[in-house]
N, C-alpha and C positions, 0 to 999 in steps of 0.2 A: 463429451464435446471437447473443449479445451484447445483444439487445433494443434495437438502434439502428434508428431510423426511416430510411426511404429518402430521405435528403437529404444534402447535402454538408457540413452544419454539424457542427462538433465537439461531442460531448456531454461535458459537464463533470460529473464524479461526485465525491462525497466518501463518507466512511464515518462512520456515526453509530449508536451502540448496536448494533453487530454487523450492520448492514445497509448495502448500497451505496445511496446516495441520489442521485437525479437531480432537480434543481429544475426545475419546469415553470412557464411564465408564468401559467397559469390552471388551475383545477381540472380533473382528468380522472377517469375512472371508477375509477382505482386510486390516485389521489394522496391524500395526507394533508396537512392544513394545520397550521401551527404558527407561533408568534411567534419570530422570530430575535433575536439579541443586540442588534440595533439597534431592536427593538420593532416591526418590520414583519412583516406576515402573509406567509408564503411557502407554496408548495404543492410537495410532493415526492413522487416515486414511490420505493418501497423495493424492493430486490431482494436475494435471498439470495446471489447471486454474479454474476460477469460473465466472459464468455468471449471469447477472441480471441488474436491473436499480439501479444506485447510487442514494440513497434517503437521504443520510446524510454523512457528514464528519466533524469530530471534533478531538480535541486532548484530551488526558487523562494522568494524572500523576499517577504513581504507584511507588512501592518500587524499581522497575527496571528502572525507568526513565520515560521520556515522550514518548508517542506513538501516532500514528495516528489511528483513528477508522473510517473505511469506511463501512457504512451501505449499503448493497446490497439486493434488494428485487426482487424476481421472483414470479412466479405463486404459488409456494409452501410455501413461507414464507420469513423470513429475516435472513440474515447472517451478522455478523460484523467481518470484516477483520482488524486485528491489525498488525502494523509494526512500527519499531523504528522511532522516530521523525526525526532524522538526519541519513538517510541511503540512499543507492542507490535506494532502492524500493520507498522511500518517494520522493526523488528528481525526479525520472523519472515519477512517477505518477502525482506529482504536476505540473511539467513543461508541461505536456500534458493536464492537466485539462481544461484550457480555450478552447481547441479545442473539448471537449466532448459535445455532445448534451445530456443534462441531461434528456430529455424526452424519450430517447431510451436506450435499453439494451446495455451493454458492456460485453466483456470478459476480465478478468484480468489474466495474465499469468506471474508468476515470473520466472526469469532465473538467474543462477549463472555461471560466466565464471572465470577461473583462468588463469591469465597471469603472469608467473613467480611465485613470492611469493604473488602477489596481487590477492585478490578475488574481483570481480566486480559483484554487484547485480543490477538488473534492473527489472522493472515491465512493461511488454508490455500490451498495451490496444488496443483492436479491437472493432470496431463498424461498423455495416453494412458490415461485411466481409472485412474491410479495417483497416490497422494499423493507429492509431491516432498518428500524428506527434507532436513533442514538440512545444509549443508556445514560450517558452523561450529557446533560443539557444545562443551559443557563438557568432555566426555571427549576430543574431537578438535578442539581449537581452530583448527588450520590457520593459526596466526599471528595470529588476532584478539586484540586486547588485552582483558583482562577488565575488568568494571566495577570501580570503586573506591569504597569507602565513605569519604565525607568528611563534615565538619561544616560546616554553613551556619547562621550565627547560633546556634550551640550545639546544633543539631539534626542528627543523623546522617541522611544520605541517600546514595543511590547515584548516582555520576557515570558516565555512559556516553559522555562526550565523545570519548575516545580510540577507543573501539569504533566510534562513528558516523563519525568521520573516516576510520578504516580502511575501513569499509564504503562510504563515499562514494568513496574512491579505487578500490576494487574495482569499483564500478559504472562509473566512468569508463573503466577498462581494458576491462571486458566490452563496454560499448557502443561503444567506439572501436576495438575489435579488427577488423582487416580480414580476417583469415583465417577460414576455415570452422571451424577448431578453436579454441575459446576457451581461454585459458591457465589455466583452472580445472579 
Protein backbone atom coordinates (compact mmCIF):
# COMPACT_ATOMS: atom_id res chain seq x y z
CA UNK A 1 0.00 0.00 0.00
CA UNK A 2 1.86 3.16 1.12
CA UNK A 3 0.74 5.39 -1.78
CA UNK A 4 4.20 5.45 -3.33
CA UNK A 5 4.54 5.91 -7.08
CA UNK A 6 6.46 3.38 -9.13
CA UNK A 7 9.83 5.13 -9.21
CA UNK A 8 13.10 4.74 -7.38
CA UNK A 9 12.99 8.16 -5.72
CA UNK A 10 12.56 8.41 -1.98
CA UNK A 11 9.30 10.04 -0.92
CA UNK A 12 9.69 12.64 1.84
CA UNK A 13 6.78 13.00 4.24
CA UNK A 14 5.96 15.22 7.19
CA UNK A 15 3.02 15.44 9.58
CA UNK A 16 0.83 18.52 9.78
CA UNK A 17 -2.49 18.97 11.56
CA UNK A 18 -3.04 15.23 11.97
CA UNK A 19 -2.30 14.33 8.35
CA UNK A 20 0.73 12.89 6.59
CA UNK A 21 1.88 15.45 4.01
CA UNK A 22 3.79 14.82 0.82
CA UNK A 23 5.04 17.89 -1.03
CA UNK A 24 4.62 17.66 -4.80
CA UNK A 25 6.36 19.92 -7.36
CA UNK A 26 3.13 21.02 -9.08
CA UNK A 27 -0.61 20.77 -8.46
CA UNK A 28 -2.23 17.34 -8.69
CA UNK A 29 -5.87 16.25 -8.56
CA UNK A 30 -5.58 15.68 -4.80
CA UNK A 31 -3.05 18.32 -3.74
CA UNK A 32 -3.72 21.44 -1.73
CA UNK A 33 -1.71 24.62 -1.95
CA UNK A 34 -0.48 26.75 0.94
CA UNK A 35 2.11 29.41 1.70
CA UNK A 36 5.03 28.03 3.74
CA UNK A 37 7.13 29.78 6.41
CA UNK A 38 9.45 31.21 3.75
CA UNK A 39 6.48 32.80 1.99
CA UNK A 40 6.60 30.40 -0.98
CA UNK A 41 3.59 28.65 -2.46
CA UNK A 42 3.80 24.85 -2.06
CA UNK A 43 1.56 21.97 -3.10
CA UNK A 44 0.93 19.02 -0.78
CA UNK A 45 -1.03 15.79 -0.84
CA UNK A 46 -2.52 14.76 2.51
CA UNK A 47 -3.01 11.20 3.73
CA UNK A 48 -4.72 9.71 6.79
CA UNK A 49 -1.91 7.18 7.22
CA UNK A 50 1.06 5.42 5.63
CA UNK A 51 1.81 1.69 5.50
CA UNK A 52 4.95 -0.36 5.10
CA UNK A 53 7.81 -1.96 7.00
CA UNK A 54 9.93 0.26 9.24
CA UNK A 55 13.49 -0.23 7.98
CA UNK A 56 15.26 2.66 9.68
CA UNK A 57 14.89 5.27 12.40
CA UNK A 58 17.34 8.08 13.10
CA UNK A 59 17.52 11.70 14.14
CA UNK A 60 18.49 14.66 11.98
CA UNK A 61 19.51 18.22 12.82
CA UNK A 62 18.31 21.03 10.58
CA UNK A 63 17.80 24.78 10.68
CA UNK A 64 14.40 24.05 12.21
CA UNK A 65 15.71 21.84 15.05
CA UNK A 66 16.04 18.13 15.63
CA UNK A 67 13.68 15.68 13.88
CA UNK A 68 13.00 11.97 13.82
CA UNK A 69 13.32 10.30 10.41
CA UNK A 70 11.38 7.04 10.07
CA UNK A 71 12.16 5.10 6.90
CA UNK A 72 9.18 3.04 5.70
CA UNK A 73 9.45 0.56 2.84
CA UNK A 74 6.66 -1.10 0.88
CA UNK A 75 6.54 -3.00 -2.41
CA UNK A 76 6.76 0.25 -4.37
CA UNK A 77 9.72 1.97 -2.66
CA UNK A 78 10.84 3.95 0.37
CA UNK A 79 9.32 6.90 2.18
CA UNK A 80 10.92 8.91 4.97
CA UNK A 81 8.46 10.30 7.51
CA UNK A 82 9.82 13.26 9.53
CA UNK A 83 8.41 14.70 12.75
CA UNK A 84 9.72 16.93 15.54
CA UNK A 85 12.11 15.29 18.01
CA UNK A 86 10.14 16.32 21.08
CA UNK A 87 6.48 16.10 20.05
CA UNK A 88 3.38 14.09 20.77
CA UNK A 89 3.96 12.23 17.50
CA UNK A 90 7.48 11.28 18.59
CA UNK A 91 6.50 10.34 22.13
CA UNK A 92 3.63 8.08 21.09
CA UNK A 93 5.62 6.43 18.30
CA UNK A 94 8.71 5.80 20.43
CA UNK A 95 6.77 4.55 23.47
CA UNK A 96 5.13 1.90 21.27
CA UNK A 97 8.26 0.98 19.29
CA UNK A 98 9.43 -1.92 21.51
CA UNK A 99 6.09 -3.67 20.86
CA UNK A 100 6.44 -3.48 17.05
CA UNK A 101 7.53 -6.57 15.13
CA UNK A 102 10.04 -4.96 12.77
CA UNK A 103 9.72 -7.84 10.29
CA UNK A 104 6.08 -6.92 9.53
CA UNK A 105 4.26 -3.99 7.97
CA UNK A 106 2.72 -1.28 10.12
CA UNK A 107 0.26 1.52 9.44
CA UNK A 108 1.15 4.91 10.92
CA UNK A 109 -1.81 7.27 11.43
CA UNK A 110 -1.38 10.72 12.99
CA UNK A 111 -4.19 12.41 14.89
CA UNK A 112 -4.75 15.81 16.50
CA UNK A 113 -7.25 16.53 19.23
CA UNK A 114 -7.96 19.90 20.78
CA UNK A 115 -8.87 19.99 24.46
CA UNK A 116 -9.63 23.57 25.49
CA UNK A 117 -6.61 25.57 24.34
CA UNK A 118 -4.30 22.55 24.25
CA UNK A 119 -3.52 20.70 21.04
CA UNK A 120 -2.64 17.02 21.58
CA UNK A 121 -0.84 15.10 18.84
CA UNK A 122 -0.44 11.34 18.68
CA UNK A 123 0.74 8.76 16.16
CA UNK A 124 -1.31 5.56 16.16
CA UNK A 125 0.42 2.39 15.02
CA UNK A 126 -1.39 -0.69 13.76
CA UNK A 127 0.11 -4.05 12.90
CA UNK A 128 -1.77 -7.19 11.87
CA UNK A 129 -5.03 -5.16 12.14
CA UNK A 130 -4.39 -4.47 15.84
CA UNK A 131 -3.40 -1.27 17.64
CA UNK A 132 0.12 -1.39 19.05
CA UNK A 133 0.06 -0.56 22.76
CA UNK A 134 2.69 1.57 24.47
CA UNK A 135 5.57 -0.31 26.11
CA UNK A 136 6.39 2.69 28.30
CA UNK A 137 3.40 3.94 30.32
CA UNK A 138 2.82 5.90 33.50
CA UNK A 139 1.69 2.70 35.30
CA UNK A 140 4.48 0.56 33.79
CA UNK A 141 7.39 2.90 33.02
CA UNK A 142 9.87 0.09 32.17
CA UNK A 143 12.76 2.39 33.12
CA UNK A 144 11.76 5.52 31.20
CA UNK A 145 12.50 8.72 33.13
CA UNK A 146 9.42 10.84 33.86
CA UNK A 147 9.03 14.39 32.57
CA UNK A 148 10.00 17.04 35.10
CA UNK A 149 8.27 20.30 35.81
CA UNK A 150 10.77 23.16 35.67
CA UNK A 151 10.64 26.95 35.59
CA UNK A 152 11.89 28.83 32.57
CA UNK A 153 11.95 32.61 32.99
CA UNK A 154 9.50 32.26 35.86
CA UNK A 155 7.02 30.12 33.92
CA UNK A 156 6.40 26.46 34.82
CA UNK A 157 6.84 24.05 31.93
CA UNK A 158 7.39 20.33 31.42
CA UNK A 159 10.89 19.13 30.47
CA UNK A 160 11.10 15.83 28.57
CA UNK A 161 14.88 15.97 27.91
CA UNK A 162 15.79 12.88 29.96
CA UNK A 163 12.82 10.92 28.58
CA UNK A 164 13.72 11.74 24.96
CA UNK A 165 17.40 10.88 25.51
CA UNK A 166 16.30 7.53 26.97
CA UNK A 167 14.02 6.88 23.98
CA UNK A 168 16.77 7.84 21.54
CA UNK A 169 19.07 5.30 23.20
CA UNK A 170 16.32 2.65 22.97
CA UNK A 171 15.94 3.36 19.24
CA UNK A 172 19.68 2.91 18.67
CA UNK A 173 19.61 -0.45 20.49
CA UNK A 174 16.53 -1.64 18.61
CA UNK A 175 17.75 -0.56 15.18
CA UNK A 176 21.30 -1.87 15.73
CA UNK A 177 20.22 -5.21 17.14
CA UNK A 178 21.58 -7.99 14.95
CA UNK A 179 19.52 -10.80 16.47
CA UNK A 180 16.01 -11.75 15.38
CA UNK A 181 14.80 -11.21 18.95
CA UNK A 182 14.89 -7.58 19.97
CA UNK A 183 15.97 -6.90 23.59
CA UNK A 184 12.62 -5.28 24.44
